[in-house]
N, C-alpha and C positions, 0 to 999 in steps of 0.2 A: 401536291406533286408539281413538277415543273414541265415545261415543254421545250423541245430542242429541235434544231434544224441543221443539216449539213448540206452544203453545196460543193460539188467538185465538177470542174469542167475542163475541156481541152484548151479553152481560151479564157482569159480573165473576164469576169462579169462585173459590170459597174452596178453597184447596188441600187442606184437610181439613175435615170437617164438612159441613153441608148447603149445597147450592147451589140456590136457587129455580129457576134455569133448568133444571137437569138433572133433579132429582127430589127427593123427600123422604128419600131414602136417603143414607147417608154416602158421600162421594166423596173419595178421596185421589188427586189427579191424579199426584203424584210417587211415591206409595208403594203405593196400594191395587190397581190393575190387576195381574193375575197376571203380566204381563210388563212391569211398569212400568220406567221408566228407572233407578230405584234397583235393581231386580232385575237389570237389564241390566248394572249395574256389576260383578256377580259371576257372572251367568249369561247372558252374551251368546250368542245362538244364530246370529247371522249374522257371527260373528267367529272367525277361526282364528289363534291366536297361541300357539304352544307355549311361548314364552319368557315372555310376559306374558298369562296367560289371563284376567285380570280387569281391569276399569277402576277401579282403586283409587288412582290418583295425584291425587286431589282432585276437586272438583265445584264447580259454581256454579249459582245460580238468579238470574234477573233478571226484574223485573216493573215495570209502570207503575201508579201510583196511579189508581184509578178515579175519584177526585174531584180535579178540577184545582184546585190552590191556587197562586195567583200568588206567594205568599211562598216556597213550596217549589220552584216551577219545574216544568218538564216532564221533567227527567232521570229515567231509570229507577233503581230501587233494585236493588242487587246484593249478594248474600251468597255468599261462597265460602270454601272451606277446603281444606287439603291432606289432611285426613283422609278415609277412605273414606266415601262418601255413606250407606252402609247403617248406619254406626255413629256418626252425628253427632247427639247429642241436641238441639243447638241448631237444627238443620234441622227436626227433628220439632216442636219448640216453636214455631218461626216459622211453620211450615206451618199451625198452628192459627189464626194471626192474619192470614195473607196473603190478600188478595182482590184479584183483578186480571183485566181482560179480555184481557191479553196477557202471556204468560209464556215465557221462554226457560229451558231447563234443560240441563245438560251434565255428563257424567261423563267423567273424563280417564284415558287411558292414555298415558304419556309417550312421544312419538316425537321431539320436538325441544324443547330447553329443559329447565332443571332443575326439580326438584320444589320449587315455591315458590308462595305464594299469588298473586304477581304473574302467574304463568303459567296460572292457572285461568280458564277461560272462564265466562261471557261478559265482554266489556269494553264500556265505554261512552265516548262522546265527546259532550258536550252531551246532546242527547236521543236520539242514535243508539246502538243496542246491536248487538253482533256476536259470532258464534261460528263455529267451523270444525271439521269432521271431515275428516281426511285429512293431507296433507303436501305441501309444495312441494319437488320433487326437487332435491337438491344446493343447498339454499337458501344455504349459506355462500358459494357462488360468485355469487349474485345479490344478496346483502344490501347490499353497498357501493353497487351501482348503484341499488338501490331507495332507499337512504337519501339518495343524492345528488339525487334528484328532489323531495325533500320540503322544505317550508318549515321555518323554524326551529321554529315551534310544533309541527308534526307530527313533526319529527325528535325532539323532546324528549318527545313524547307516550307512546311505549311505555315501560312500567316493567319488563316482563319481557324474556325473550330467545327467545320462540317465533316461528317463521315465521308463525303465525296472527295474532299481534298486529301484526307488521309489515305483513302483508297488509291488516289493518284500516287502518293508517296510509296505505297506498297507496290504498285505496278512498276514504278521506276526501279525499285530494289530487285525486281525480277529480270532486269536487263543487265547484260554483261557490262555495258558502259552507257549509262543514260546520257552522257555528254557526246556520244558518237556523232559524227557528221552525217551519217546515213544509217538506215535500218532496213533490213529485208522485211517483206511481209510476214515471213515465218517467224522472225524475231519478235515482231509486235504481236502477232497472233499467239505465240507460245507464252509470252509474258502476260497477256490478257487471260489466257486459260489458267495459268498458274495463280494469278491473282484471285480469280473466282474460286479455284480449288482450295487455296489457303484459307480464304474467308469461310468456306463451307466446313473445312476441318476444324477451325477454331470454334465455330458455332456448335458443331457436334460435340466437341470436348466440353463446352460450357453448358451443354444441355439446353441450348436455345432452340425452341421448336417453331417459333414464328418465322415464316419465310422472309428472305431478303429479296428486294426488287433491284436488280443490277443491270440497268440499261446504261452501260459504259460506252464512251466514245473516245478514241485517241487518234491522233495523226502526227506525222513528222513533216507534213507539207507535201508529201508524195503519195503515201499509202494511208488509207483510212481503215480502221478496224472498229466495229461497233458490235454490241451484243444486245439481244433482247432475252432477258434471263430472269428466272425466279427459282429459288431453292425449294421447289415443291414439285411433286408429281401430280397434284390434283388441281392446281391453280394456274390461271393465265398470268403472264407477265404484263407489265405496263406496255401500252400500245407502241408500236413502231412500224413504219411503212417506208417503202422506197419506190422511186419512179426514175425512169431513165429514157433517153431518147436523143433526137438530133436537135430539136428546137423546143422552146417553151414559150409559146406565144399567147398574147392577150387577143382572144378572138371576139370578145364582146365587151362593151363598156362596163365599168364597175368592177374591174379586177378579175374578170373571168378568163382564166388561163387554161391552156391545154398542152400536154406534152405530145409532140409529133415524132414519128419514126419514119424518116425519109429513106433510110437504108439501114444496114445492120450495125453501123457505127453507134457508139454511145458517146456523144459529145457532152452530155449533161447527165449527172446522177444526183438525185436528191434523196436524203434520208430525213424523216421527220416523225415526231410523235403523233402528229395528225396530218392527214392529207391537206395540201394547200389549196386544193380545188375540189369541185364537185364532180370531176370526171372519174367515174369509178374505174374505167379501163386503164387510166393512167397510173394507178397505185396498186402495189402488191403488199399485202400484209406479211411482214417477216414472222415466221413461225416462232412460237415460244421456245426458249432455250436453243437459240441459234446465234451463231457468230457470222457477221457479214463483213466481207473485205472488198474494198475498192482498190484495185492495184494501180500502180503508176500508169499503166497502159489502158486504164478505164475498163478493165474486166471486173465483173461483179461475181463474187463467190459467196454462196450461202452454205454454211457448214454447221451441221447439227453438233451440239455440244454433248458428248457421250460421257455421262457421269451417273451418280446415283439418282439423279432427278430426271434422267432422260426417259421418255416414253417412246418406245420403238414402234408400237402399233398405231398406225395413223388414225384408226377409228377411236382408240382410247385417247389419243392426243386431242381429238376434237371434243372430248367430254370434259376437258379442263374447265373449271368454273371461274367466273369473273367476280364472285362475291368478295374475295379477299382484296383484289385490286380496287374494287368499288369502295370498300371500307377505308382504304388508304387514300381515297380521293381520286380514283381513276375508274373509268369504264374501259376495260383493257382492249377491246376491239370492237369493230363495227357490228359484228354479229352478236356482241353482248347485248346491244339494244334490242335485237330481234329475239333474244331469249327472254325478254320481259322487263329489262331495265327501262325506266321511264325517262330516258334522255335522248335527244336527237343525235344521230350520227352525222359527222361532217360529210359523209358520202350520201346523206339524205337531205337535200336542200329543202328549205321552206317553200310554200307554194309561190311566194313572190320571187324567191331565188330561182325556182324551177322555171317559171315563166320567163325570167330574164336570161336564162342560160339555155333555152331550147335550141337544139342544133341536131345535126345528123349523126353525132356520136363518133366514137373512135374505137379502135381495136387494141387490146392489150397483147403483150407477148410474155410468155413464161421464160424464166432463166433456168436452164437445166443444170447449171454448174453446181453440183452438190457433192460434197465429200464429208465423210464422217471422221471426226477427230475425238480421240479420247482425252479427257482432261488429265487423267492419271498418267497417260503416256506423254503428255506435252512437256 
């Protein structure tokens, strides 16, 4: 399985060097935090995969230009490679010059599709950008049906052979006009829910019983929509967390960062497969089968996905098991380790890391914005 990261801020962030929004200290979004997504490529702590223990099958970074230029258009810039993220000199050089208010980053462990640059996330279509962590169960049995629903343009759009890119094409087909210059949060949200519902319908008609892991992420450069989802009522989805605050500062040498909340504003929002820091109060686990929206005004909405796999009873929801996700190469949540899985949680530092990060702590804040949305009604 893969690892992903989303950054959205009120001001552009320079991926390395100084960001006026964050502090006068050096910040490397992709590389500097002690559990950065680059480190997760070779030291993933919420992932169990004895066959493929690292996310070394390529990477990708996508971002939007902070200065709108009509000549250049609104499309995102994307850089990807099949080399391991931790050993790519060009990524390091580009990170010195990239500045953006919205960044997608992804490190890949191959589960479907060959090792090629065309199969590296994220992808873009017009101004939309997409990435995925997980897998569509028995996708080869659904692929022809999916392709048959697409227009000629969208059928010819995928250049690789992953289930993730074909899922993006399906998502695009759910939009009234995928070439539109702007989308409302409701348009992106509804298209995402229809994509999941359609995949579930086809799996049911094909008598596919294995669950699909669908952590999808999409943005138009203004709104971000992401899901933590599995087509099962008994299992946990692949892990997904978010953090938000006013500043994201390095408070101790060695890449030890902390999210600070100086007021009620949300200047920075991060979504990640694994927390980037050991600050437990900074990170909230997104519940299984939930859609999360970051609006253009930096509001965070967590929306339960109401379908046949929704568990309404909170006590029953907590009984979801992590065995399936573990078999697929994931330990789906931090509490999975406390249930007996023998892997360290990124929220549980080693003794050396604990001693290096000793401090007075921070307080977290819940986000009460929750609304229920039915997939069938979307």
